[in-house]
LOKE-319112 format. One record per residue (C-alpha): residue number from 0; residue in one letter; y negated, z, x. Coordinates in steps of 0.05 Angstrom, whole numbers. Example, Ala and Ser with C-alpha at 12.3 -4.5 7.8 and 13.67 -1.06 7.14 Angstrom:
<rec><seq>0</seq><type>A</type><py>90</py><pz>156</pz><px>246</px></rec>
<rec><seq>1</seq><type>S</type><py>21</py><pz>143</pz><px>273</px></rec>
END
This chain:
<rec><seq>0</seq><type>M</type><py>193</py><pz>-404</pz><px>-146</px></rec>
<rec><seq>1</seq><type>A</type><py>149</py><pz>-378</pz><px>-90</px></rec>
<rec><seq>2</seq><type>I</type><py>177</py><pz>-324</pz><px>-45</px></rec>
<rec><seq>3</seq><type>N</type><py>125</py><pz>-271</pz><px>-28</px></rec>
<rec><seq>4</seq><type>P</type><py>129</py><pz>-242</pz><px>42</px></rec>
<rec><seq>5</seq><type>I</type><py>143</py><pz>-168</pz><px>51</px></rec>
<rec><seq>6</seq><type>D</type><py>84</py><pz>-130</pz><px>80</px></rec>
<rec><seq>7</seq><type>L</type><py>113</py><pz>-89</pz><px>136</px></rec>
<rec><seq>8</seq><type>N</type><py>45</py><pz>-66</pz><px>162</px></rec>
<rec><seq>9</seq><type>V</type><py>46</py><pz>7</pz><px>138</px></rec>
<rec><seq>10</seq><type>L</type><py>8</py><pz>33</pz><px>197</px></rec>
<rec><seq>11</seq><type>S</type><py>-66</py><pz>20</pz><px>195</px></rec>
<rec><seq>12</seq><type>P</type><py>-103</py><pz>10</pz><px>262</px></rec>
<rec><seq>13</seq><type>A</type><py>-137</py><pz>78</pz><px>253</px></rec>
<rec><seq>14</seq><type>A</type><py>-72</py><pz>115</pz><px>240</px></rec>
<rec><seq>15</seq><type>A</type><py>-44</py><pz>160</pz><px>293</px></rec>
<rec><seq>16</seq><type>P</type><py>25</py><pz>143</pz><px>322</px></rec>
<rec><seq>17</seq><type>G</type><py>78</py><pz>170</pz><px>275</px></rec>
<rec><seq>18</seq><type>E</type><py>30</py><pz>176</pz><px>217</px></rec>
<rec><seq>19</seq><type>V</type><py>46</py><pz>132</pz><px>157</px></rec>
<rec><seq>20</seq><type>R</type><py>-8</py><pz>118</pz><px>107</px></rec>
<rec><seq>21</seq><type>P</type><py>7</py><pz>91</pz><px>38</px></rec>
<rec><seq>22</seq><type>Q</type><py>-20</py><pz>22</pz><px>19</px></rec>
<rec><seq>23</seq><type>A</type><py>-51</py><pz>47</pz><px>-47</px></rec>
<rec><seq>24</seq><type>A</type><py>-63</py><pz>116</pz><px>-73</px></rec>
<rec><seq>25</seq><type>P</type><py>-23</py><pz>135</pz><px>-136</px></rec>
<rec><seq>26</seq><type>G</type><py>-84</py><pz>133</pz><px>-181</px></rec>
<rec><seq>27</seq><type>Q</type><py>-107</py><pz>64</pz><px>-157</px></rec>
<rec><seq>28</seq><type>G</type><py>-63</py><pz>19</pz><px>-200</px></rec>
<rec><seq>29</seq><type>G</type><py>-3</py><pz>9</pz><px>-154</px></rec>
<rec><seq>30</seq><type>S</type><py>45</py><pz>50</pz><px>-196</px></rec>
<rec><seq>31</seq><type>F</type><py>120</py><pz>44</pz><px>-201</px></rec>
<rec><seq>32</seq><type>W</type><py>115</py><pz>30</pz><px>-276</px></rec>
<rec><seq>33</seq><type>N</type><py>69</py><pz>-30</pz><px>-264</px></rec>
<rec><seq>34</seq><type>S</type><py>115</py><pz>-58</pz><px>-211</px></rec>
<rec><seq>35</seq><type>L</type><py>175</py><pz>-49</pz><px>-256</px></rec>
<rec><seq>36</seq><type>Q</type><py>140</py><pz>-86</pz><px>-313</px></rec>
<rec><seq>37</seq><type>E</type><py>120</py><pz>-143</pz><px>-267</px></rec>
<rec><seq>38</seq><type>A</type><py>191</py><pz>-150</pz><px>-240</px></rec>
<rec><seq>39</seq><type>L</type><py>221</py><pz>-150</pz><px>-310</px></rec>
<rec><seq>40</seq><type>G</type><py>169</py><pz>-201</pz><px>-332</px></rec>
<rec><seq>41</seq><type>R</type><py>190</py><pz>-247</pz><px>-275</px></rec>
<rec><seq>42</seq><type>V</type><py>263</py><pz>-240</pz><px>-294</px></rec>
<rec><seq>43</seq><type>D</type><py>246</py><pz>-257</pz><px>-366</px></rec>
<rec><seq>44</seq><type>S</type><py>205</py><pz>-317</pz><px>-345</px></rec>
<rec><seq>45</seq><type>L</type><py>264</py><pz>-343</pz><px>-304</px></rec>
<rec><seq>46</seq><type>Q</type><py>309</py><pz>-335</pz><px>-364</px></rec>
<rec><seq>47</seq><type>Q</type><py>260</py><pz>-373</pz><px>-408</px></rec>
<rec><seq>48</seq><type>E</type><py>253</py><pz>-429</pz><px>-356</px></rec>
<rec><seq>49</seq><type>A</type><py>328</py><pz>-437</pz><px>-354</px></rec>
<rec><seq>50</seq><type>S</type><py>332</py><pz>-441</pz><px>-430</px></rec>
<rec><seq>51</seq><type>L</type><py>275</py><pz>-492</pz><px>-433</px></rec>
<rec><seq>52</seq><type>S</type><py>309</py><pz>-534</pz><px>-379</px></rec>
<rec><seq>53</seq><type>A</type><py>374</py><pz>-534</pz><px>-419</px></rec>
<rec><seq>54</seq><type>Q</type><py>337</py><pz>-555</pz><px>-481</px></rec>
<rec><seq>55</seq><type>Q</type><py>303</py><pz>-611</pz><px>-444</px></rec>
<rec><seq>56</seq><type>L</type><py>370</py><pz>-634</pz><px>-415</px></rec>
<rec><seq>57</seq><type>A</type><py>401</py><pz>-634</pz><px>-485</px></rec>
<rec><seq>58</seq><type>L</type><py>342</py><pz>-674</pz><px>-513</px></rec>
<rec><seq>59</seq><type>G</type><py>345</py><pz>-724</pz><px>-456</px></rec>
<rec><seq>60</seq><type>S</type><py>277</py><pz>-709</pz><px>-426</px></rec>
<rec><seq>61</seq><type>E</type><py>309</py><pz>-678</pz><px>-364</px></rec>
<rec><seq>62</seq><type>D</type><py>342</py><pz>-732</pz><px>-321</px></rec>
<rec><seq>63</seq><type>F</type><py>378</py><pz>-689</pz><px>-271</px></rec>
<rec><seq>64</seq><type>L</type><py>432</py><pz>-638</pz><px>-287</px></rec>
<rec><seq>65</seq><type>H</type><py>422</py><pz>-603</pz><px>-220</px></rec>
<rec><seq>66</seq><type>N</type><py>352</py><pz>-580</pz><px>-240</px></rec>
<rec><seq>67</seq><type>T</type><py>381</py><pz>-544</pz><px>-300</px></rec>
<rec><seq>68</seq><type>M</type><py>437</py><pz>-514</pz><px>-258</px></rec>
<rec><seq>69</seq><type>I</type><py>387</py><pz>-489</pz><px>-206</px></rec>
<rec><seq>70</seq><type>A</type><py>344</py><pz>-457</pz><px>-261</px></rec>
<rec><seq>71</seq><type>Y</type><py>406</py><pz>-422</pz><px>-290</px></rec>
<rec><seq>72</seq><type>E</type><py>428</py><pz>-397</pz><px>-221</px></rec>
<rec><seq>73</seq><type>K</type><py>358</py><pz>-369</pz><px>-207</px></rec>
<rec><seq>74</seq><type>A</type><py>359</py><pz>-333</pz><px>-274</px></rec>
<rec><seq>75</seq><type>N</type><py>430</py><pz>-308</pz><px>-263</px></rec>
<rec><seq>76</seq><type>L</type><py>415</py><pz>-280</pz><px>-194</px></rec>
<rec><seq>77</seq><type>A</type><py>352</py><pz>-246</pz><px>-219</px></rec>
<rec><seq>78</seq><type>L</type><py>390</py><pz>-214</pz><px>-276</px></rec>
<rec><seq>79</seq><type>Q</type><py>447</py><pz>-192</pz><px>-230</px></rec>
<rec><seq>80</seq><type>L</type><py>396</py><pz>-160</pz><px>-183</px></rec>
<rec><seq>81</seq><type>T</type><py>362</py><pz>-125</pz><px>-241</px></rec>
<rec><seq>82</seq><type>I</type><py>428</py><pz>-97</pz><px>-266</px></rec>
<rec><seq>83</seq><type>E</type><py>447</py><pz>-73</pz><px>-197</px></rec>
<rec><seq>84</seq><type>I</type><py>380</py><pz>-38</pz><px>-188</px></rec>
<rec><seq>85</seq><type>R</type><py>389</py><pz>-5</pz><px>-256</px></rec>
<rec><seq>86</seq><type>N</type><py>459</py><pz>18</pz><px>-236</px></rec>
<rec><seq>87</seq><type>R</type><py>433</py><pz>48</pz><px>-171</px></rec>
<rec><seq>88</seq><type>L</type><py>377</py><pz>84</pz><px>-207</px></rec>
<rec><seq>89</seq><type>V</type><py>426</py><pz>114</pz><px>-258</px></rec>
<rec><seq>90</seq><type>E</type><py>473</py><pz>135</pz><px>-201</px></rec>
<rec><seq>91</seq><type>S</type><py>415</py><pz>168</pz><px>-165</px></rec>
<rec><seq>92</seq><type>Y</type><py>393</py><pz>205</pz><px>-227</px></rec>
<rec><seq>93</seq><type>Q</type><py>464</py><pz>229</pz><px>-240</px></rec>
<rec><seq>94</seq><type>E</type><py>470</py><pz>253</pz><px>-167</px></rec>
<rec><seq>95</seq><type>I</type><py>405</py><pz>291</pz><px>-173</px></rec>
<rec><seq>96</seq><type>M</type><py>428</py><pz>323</pz><px>-238</px></rec>
<rec><seq>97</seq><type>R</type><py>493</py><pz>347</pz><px>-203</px></rec>
<rec><seq>98</seq><type>M</type><py>454</py><pz>384</pz><px>-149</px></rec>
<rec><seq>99</seq><type>Q</type><py>456</py><pz>459</pz><px>-153</px></rec>
<rec><seq>100</seq><type>M</type><py>391</py><pz>497</pz><px>-148</px></rec>
END
């Protein structure tokens, strides 16, 4: 699994000090929904890789147990992170709904 670096360069060279410019405009494909779908797809692929590794181990084509355990731990961590993000989103929504106008 490759770890992508975080792009911390939010200020372009032409931006004035204190001015933050977004990386992509909302209508140019970088939407929250697309990012969410990509992240969930990656979690699903990790789950499928772990399942395939367990099947290969059971059939004898995987020689090392530690490869299967690593695949399961990756999938487990990704799922735990997804659940925690969902919990935080629900808590944020509930807090917004409690606000008085």
